[in-house]
FIDOLUM-84661 format. One record per residue (C-alpha): residue in three letters; x negated, y negated, z. Coordinates in steps of 0.1 Angstrom, whole numbers, plus 2048, in hexadecimal, padded with zeros to 3 digits. Layout:
BEGIN
ALA;X;Y;Z
...
% end
This chain:
BEGIN
UNK;66F;8AD;E79
UNK;66F;8BB;E9C
UNK;676;8A0;EB6
UNK;65A;896;ECD
UNK;65D;8A6;EEF
UNK;652;89C;F12
UNK;64B;879;F06
UNK;63F;861;F21
UNK;650;83E;F1F
UNK;62E;82F;F29
UNK;621;839;F06
UNK;635;81C;EF9
UNK;61D;804;F0B
UNK;5FF;813;EFA
UNK;610;815;ED9
UNK;618;7F0;EDA
UNK;5F3;7E8;ED5
UNK;5ED;802;EBA
UNK;5F5;804;E95
UNK;606;822;E86
UNK;605;82E;E62
UNK;627;82E;E50
UNK;62D;830;E2B
UNK;634;80E;E1A
UNK;656;80E;E05
UNK;5A8;8E3;DD1
UNK;592;8FD;DCC
UNK;59A;920;DDA
UNK;58A;926;DFC
UNK;56E;940;DFB
UNK;56E;95F;E11
UNK;555;965;E2C
UNK;532;96B;E1D
UNK;51F;98C;E21
UNK;4FA;990;E28
UNK;4E5;987;E0A
UNK;4DF;9A3;DF2
UNK;4BB;998;DEB
UNK;4A6;9A7;E07
UNK;48E;98A;E06
UNK;4AA;971;E0A
UNK;4B9;985;E26
UNK;498;987;E37
UNK;494;961;E34
UNK;4B7;95B;E42
UNK;4B0;972;E5F
UNK;490;95F;E67
UNK;4A4;93E;E68
UNK;4BE;94E;E7E
UNK;4A3;95B;E95
UNK;493;939;E98
UNK;4B5;928;E9F
UNK;4BC;942;EB9
UNK;49E;936;ECE
UNK;4B0;915;ED4
UNK;4CB;90D;EED
UNK;4EB;91F;EE4
UNK;50C;90F;EDE
UNK;518;913;F02
UNK;4F9;902;F11
UNK;4FD;8DC;F0E
UNK;4ED;8BC;F19
UNK;509;8A2;F12
UNK;4F7;88A;EFC
UNK;4F4;881;ED7
UNK;4D1;873;EDB
UNK;4BF;891;ECC
UNK;4D5;894;EAE
UNK;4D4;86E;EA9
UNK;4AE;870;EA9
UNK;4AF;88C;E8F
UNK;4C6;877;E79
UNK;4AF;85A;E7C
UNK;490;86C;E70
UNK;4A5;87D;E54
UNK;4B0;85A;E48
UNK;4D4;85B;E55
UNK;4E2;874;E3B
UNK;504;874;E4D
UNK;509;84F;E42
UNK;507;858;E1D
UNK;52B;865;E1A
UNK;54D;85E;E2A
UNK;559;878;E43
UNK;578;887;E54
UNK;570;891;E77
UNK;585;8AB;E89
UNK;589;8B2;EAE
UNK;5A3;8C4;EC4
UNK;5A5;8E5;ED6
UNK;5B5;8FD;EBD
UNK;5BA;8FC;E97
UNK;59B;8E8;E8E
UNK;58C;900;E75
UNK;5AD;908;E63
UNK;5B5;8E3;E61
UNK;592;8DC;E53
UNK;597;8F7;E38
UNK;5B8;8E8;E2E
UNK;5A9;8C5;E2C
UNK;58C;8D2;E18
UNK;5A4;8E3;DFF
UNK;5B9;8C4;DFB
UNK;59B;8AD;DF5
UNK;58D;8C7;DDC
UNK;5AD;8C9;DC9
UNK;5AB;8A3;DC4
UNK;589;8A8;DB4
UNK;573;89C;DD1
UNK;553;8AF;DD9
UNK;556;8BA;DFE
UNK;53F;8C5;E19
UNK;54E;8D8;E37
UNK;53D;8DE;E58
UNK;54F;8F6;E70
UNK;547;90D;E8D
UNK;544;928;E99
UNK;53F;93F;E7C
UNK;553;960;E77
UNK;537;975;E68
UNK;51C;961;E57
UNK;50A;942;E64
UNK;50C;934;E41
UNK;532;930;E45
UNK;52C;911;E5A
UNK;520;8FC;E3D
UNK;536;8FB;E1E
UNK;534;8E8;DFE
UNK;551;8E6;DE5
UNK;565;8FF;DFA
UNK;54B;91A;DFC
UNK;530;922;E16
UNK;50E;918;E0A
UNK;4F8;934;DFE
UNK;4DF;945;E14
UNK;4C3;937;DFE
UNK;4D0;914;E03
UNK;4D5;919;E28
UNK;4B1;923;E2C
UNK;4A5;907;E15
UNK;4B8;8ED;E29
UNK;4A9;8FA;E4A
UNK;486;8FA;E3C
UNK;48C;8D6;E2F
UNK;495;8C8;E51
UNK;47F;8DE;E67
UNK;461;8C6;E68
UNK;479;8AA;E73
UNK;489;8C1;E8D
UNK;467;8C9;E9C
UNK;45E;8A4;E9C
UNK;47E;89C;EB0
UNK;478;8BA;EC7
UNK;456;8AC;ED0
UNK;465;88B;EDA
UNK;483;896;EEE
UNK;486;8A3;F11
UNK;499;8C1;F03
UNK;495;8D2;EE1
UNK;4B2;8CE;EC8
UNK;4CC;8E9;ECE
UNK;4D8;904;EB6
UNK;4F7;8EF;EAE
UNK;4E4;8CE;EAB
UNK;4CD;8DE;E91
UNK;4EA;8EC;E7D
UNK;4FB;8CB;E7E
UNK;4DC;8BA;E71
UNK;4DA;8D4;E55
UNK;4FF;8CE;E4C
UNK;4FB;8A8;E4A
UNK;4DB;8AC;E35
UNK;4EB;8C5;E1E
UNK;509;8AF;E18
UNK;4F3;891;E10
UNK;4DE;8A7;DF9
UNK;4FB;8B5;DE5
UNK;508;899;DE6
UNK;52C;89B;DF2
UNK;548;882;DEE
UNK;555;889;E11
UNK;54C;89E;E2F
UNK;565;8B1;E44
UNK;555;8B6;E66
UNK;562;8CA;E84
UNK;554;8C3;EA6
UNK;543;8DE;EB9
UNK;551;8D5;EDB
UNK;561;8B5;EE9
UNK;559;896;ED5
UNK;546;87A;EE5
UNK;526;88D;EEA
UNK;52B;8A8;ED0
UNK;50E;8AA;EB7
UNK;525;8A3;E9A
UNK;52D;881;EA9
UNK;512;86D;E97
UNK;52A;868;E7A
UNK;545;84D;E79
UNK;562;85F;E6B
UNK;579;84A;E56
UNK;595;862;E61
UNK;595;872;E84
UNK;5AB;891;E87
UNK;5B6;89E;EA9
UNK;5C6;8C0;EA9
UNK;5DA;8CC;EC7
UNK;5C7;8C8;EE8
UNK;5C9;8E2;F03
UNK;5B4;8F1;F1F
UNK;593;900;F13
UNK;56F;8FA;F1D
UNK;57D;8EB;F3D
UNK;55C;8ED;F4F
UNK;54D;8D5;F35
UNK;56A;8C0;F29
UNK;582;8BC;F46
UNK;59E;8CF;F57
UNK;5BC;8BD;F48
UNK;5C6;8B5;F24
UNK;5C2;890;F2C
UNK;59E;895;F38
UNK;595;8AA;F1A
UNK;5A5;890;F03
UNK;58E;876;F12
UNK;570;889;F04
UNK;580;891;EE3
UNK;58A;86D;EDE
UNK;566;865;ED9
UNK;568;86D;EB4
UNK;581;850;EAF
UNK;56C;834;EA1
UNK;572;80F;E9A
UNK;58E;809;E7F
UNK;592;82E;E78
UNK;5B2;840;E71
UNK;5BD;859;E8C
UNK;5D2;877;E81
UNK;5E1;884;EA2
UNK;5F2;8A6;EA4
UNK;60D;8AB;EBE
UNK;5FC;8A8;EE0
UNK;603;8AB;F05
UNK;60E;889;F12
UNK;5EE;882;F26
UNK;5D8;88B;F08
UNK;5ED;875;EF1
UNK;5EA;858;F0A
UNK;5C4;85A;F09
UNK;5C3;85C;EE3
UNK;5DA;83E;EDE
UNK;5C7;82A;EF8
UNK;5A6;831;EE5
UNK;5B6;827;EC4
UNK;5C0;805;ED3
UNK;59D;800;EE0
UNK;58D;805;EBE
UNK;5A9;7F7;EA9
UNK;5AF;818;E98
UNK;5CE;820;E84
UNK;5E3;83E;E92
UNK;5FA;856;E81
UNK;60C;86F;E98
UNK;61B;890;E91
UNK;640;88F;E97
UNK;642;86A;E8F
UNK;62E;85F;E71
UNK;62A;882;E63
UNK;632;8A7;E6A
UNK;643;8C7;E60
UNK;666;8C2;E53
UNK;66E;8E6;E4B
UNK;65E;908;E48
UNK;669;92A;E3E
UNK;657;94C;E3E
UNK;64A;956;E1C
UNK;637;974;E0F
UNK;614;971;E1C
UNK;61A;950;E2D
UNK;634;934;E2F
UNK;645;91A;E1A
UNK;644;8F7;E28
UNK;653;8D5;E24
UNK;63B;8BC;E33
UNK;641;897;E3B
UNK;621;884;E33
UNK;618;860;E36
UNK;624;85A;E13
UNK;644;86E;E13
UNK;650;892;E11
UNK;63D;8AF;E01
UNK;654;8CC;DF9
UNK;64F;8F0;DF0
UNK;62B;8F2;DFD
UNK;620;916;E00
UNK;607;91D;E1B
UNK;5F8;941;E1B
UNK;5F3;941;E40
UNK;60A;94E;E5C
UNK;617;93C;E7B
UNK;628;91B;E84
UNK;607;90D;E90
UNK;5F9;910;E6D
UNK;616;8FC;E60
UNK;60E;8E0;E79
UNK;5E9;8E3;E6F
UNK;5F4;8DE;E4B
UNK;607;8BE;E54
UNK;5E9;8B0;E66
UNK;5D2;8B9;E49
UNK;5E9;8A8;E30
UNK;5EC;889;E45
UNK;5C6;887;E48
UNK;5C0;889;E23
UNK;5DC;870;E1D
UNK;5CB;858;E35
UNK;5A9;85E;E24
UNK;5B9;854;E03
UNK;5CA;836;E13
UNK;5EE;843;E10
UNK;604;82F;E28
UNK;5EC;811;E29
UNK;5DC;808;E08
UNK;5F3;81C;DF2
UNK;618;824;DF7
UNK;61C;842;DE0
UNK;616;865;DED
UNK;5FC;87D;DE0
UNK;604;891;DC0
UNK;61B;8AD;DCC
UNK;60E;8C7;DB3
UNK;5EA;8C1;DBE
UNK;5F5;8C4;DE2
UNK;607;8E5;DDB
UNK;5EA;8F3;DC8
UNK;5D2;8EB;DE4
UNK;5E6;8FA;E00
UNK;5EC;91A;DEC
UNK;5C6;920;DEC
UNK;5BF;91D;E11
UNK;5B1;93B;E23
UNK;5A7;93E;E48
UNK;592;95D;E4E
UNK;597;96B;E71
UNK;5B7;957;E76
UNK;5D6;96E;E74
UNK;5C3;981;E59
UNK;5CF;9A3;E4E
UNK;5B2;9B9;E46
UNK;5C2;9DC;E44
UNK;5E3;9ED;E3E
UNK;5F2;A0D;E4C
UNK;5F0;A04;E67
UNK;5ED;9DE;E63
UNK;5CF;9CF;E74
UNK;5CF;9A9;E7A
UNK;5B2;994;E85
UNK;5B6;974;E98
UNK;59B;960;EAA
UNK;5B2;953;EC6
UNK;59B;94E;EE4
UNK;5AE;939;EFD
UNK;5D2;93A;F0B
UNK;5E0;91F;EF3
UNK;5D2;931;ED5
UNK;5DE;952;EE1
UNK;602;945;EE6
UNK;602;937;EC3
UNK;5F5;958;EB5
UNK;60F;96D;EC8
UNK;62A;957;EBA
UNK;61C;95A;E96
UNK;619;980;E99
UNK;63E;983;EA4
UNK;649;96D;E87
UNK;634;97B;E6B
UNK;634;9A0;E73
UNK;64E;9B9;E7D
UNK;638;9D1;E92
UNK;64A;9EC;EA5
UNK;62B;9F1;EBA
UNK;60E;9D9;EBC
UNK;5EC;9E3;ECB
UNK;5D4;9C8;ED5
UNK;5AF;9C9;ED4
UNK;5A0;9AE;EEA
UNK;57B;9A5;EEE
UNK;576;983;EFE
UNK;55A;96C;F0A
UNK;553;96B;F2F
UNK;557;945;F31
UNK;57B;945;F25
UNK;59C;946;F37
UNK;5A0;96B;F30
UNK;5BE;970;F47
UNK;5D1;955;F36
UNK;5C8;964;F14
UNK;5D4;986;F1F
UNK;5F4;979;F2E
UNK;5FD;968;F0D
UNK;5FA;989;EFB
UNK;60A;99F;F15
UNK;62E;99B;F07
UNK;624;9A7;EE4
UNK;60A;9C2;EEB
UNK;617;9E5;EF2
UNK;5F4;9EF;EFD
UNK;5D3;9DD;EFD
UNK;5B0;9EB;EF6
UNK;596;9D5;F07
UNK;573;9D4;EF9
UNK;555;9BD;EF5
UNK;542;9AE;ED8
UNK;51C;9AD;ED4
UNK;518;989;EE0
UNK;506;982;F01
UNK;524;96D;F0A
UNK;53C;98B;F08
UNK;54F;994;F27
UNK;547;9B7;F33
UNK;562;9D0;F27
UNK;567;9DE;F4A
UNK;56B;9BB;F59
UNK;583;9B2;F3D
UNK;596;9D2;F44
UNK;59A;9CA;F68
UNK;5AC;9AA;F5F
UNK;5C0;9BB;F44
UNK;5CD;9D5;F5D
UNK;5DA;9B9;F73
UNK;5EC;9AA;F55
UNK;5F8;9C9;F42
UNK;5F7;9E5;F5C
UNK;5DF;A02;F5C
UNK;5F4;A18;F44
UNK;5F2;9FE;F28
UNK;5CC;9F8;F29
UNK;5B1;A0C;F18
UNK;58C;A03;F1A
UNK;574;A08;EFD
UNK;554;9F4;F02
UNK;549;9FA;EDE
UNK;55E;9E7;EC4
UNK;55D;A03;EAA
UNK;56C;A1B;EC4
UNK;586;A00;ECE
UNK;591;9FD;EAA
UNK;594;A23;EA6
UNK;5A8;A25;EC7
UNK;5BF;A09;EBE
UNK;5C7;A16;E9B
UNK;5CE;A38;EAA
UNK;5E6;A29;EC3
UNK;5F7;A15;EA8
UNK;5FC;A34;E93
UNK;60C;A48;EB0
UNK;62F;A40;EA4
UNK;629;A4D;E81
UNK;61E;A40;E60
UNK;63D;A2B;E59
UNK;645;A20;E7C
UNK;636;9FD;E79
UNK;619;9FE;E91
UNK;5FE;9E3;E90
UNK;5DE;9D8;E9F
UNK;5D3;9B4;EA8
UNK;5AE;9AE;EAE
UNK;5A9;98E;EC2
UNK;598;97C;EDF
UNK;579;96D;ECE
UNK;56C;962;EAC
UNK;54F;97A;EB1
UNK;566;998;EB8
UNK;57A;990;E99
UNK;55B;98C;E84
UNK;54C;9AD;E8F
UNK;56E;9BE;E8A
UNK;570;9AF;E67
UNK;54F;9BE;E5E
UNK;558;9E0;E6C
UNK;578;9E0;E58
UNK;566;9D9;E38
UNK;56C;9B4;E33
UNK;54C;9A4;E2A
% end
């Protein structure tokens, strides 16, 4: 297991007051859903999407859980009817949630998963038993809670937001199923995130880095203060490797609420990994011992670390390291990880030339993706397609990709949040130089241009294309390339 780095001696003071977990002595993931084939169902879904779009979007926030708490109250507190695993962090949340879901499903538990944003279909956000709920069920769930949403709207200073309504739908759908356990990813932050009306038995914190700094804070420690809000009394905290100031905040919070902590690099982690066809072969150290020959069909060192975090979270949920000393069944663990899919995360959607989609949208995510591309592929010439949101650190994102992109095609997606292609190009020219930047405002034209550039060296030269910068850009490219 890799040694911990940049460790602050002052952490020992915090750890003296916290407990740590140490051992004593699924169903295949579904692909992204398409639009409903039935015209009537498609029409109904579009009507729901249109109604939801009239509400505050996910980037407009009033930091409070009062509205969602009021909705839960009139719905009869559905989120209290099942245990939950709550996930926060900056990068890796959705992939980790999918891994946790696969593991729980493999152990015959009925799961509900709530993640965001979606790649192509809004129905992806709410999953039951490892698959997005059907369009029909999505519409039914909305119609079921709509009268209660309108009741709360009338009582509050502000109407429930788009994300708050979806969160209410997810919690209601999970209770109606019913599920044995919910796997819930925060939308942003933690303390005042709409999902934070649950008391997660297990709180998972993936790596914290700088993102949404205007809302969460300008340092990892400040951001961690918000994210620590999901850590509840007597919970178990699964802590991925963190910057020192973020780790300090999380451990201090654990002391305050008497939570049990398991830390990557100490109580659990990645022992060994090697590249395999279509992914990687792992040896993971869990809370109950070693799990060898675990095949993960995803690329990149960061996905191996996500796998270690997911495994520890599920072990903690089952009481491994506290109530029971023995590890989870190794064959079940192997079977679960082998089924994991992560659409839009280092996803190959075309060959000759190879086109890879990855939803990296901040500098930390871009650095991880750049490392994964270099490890998993032997491109002789890699062309980037970047379409980013205007509220992101676009310069930092481009700088992370500059060493691996021979050229970059800048574009924009259809979202109102998308950065204008010419504005993005101006930044790209400063990073890459004028001769390495091409501007194609329409994504279809950007794809055609990038594929042409990748093919310049010939059919067998090993050129490739990476589409990145935003989940929305990746989702739209996925559709254009015939996936979903």
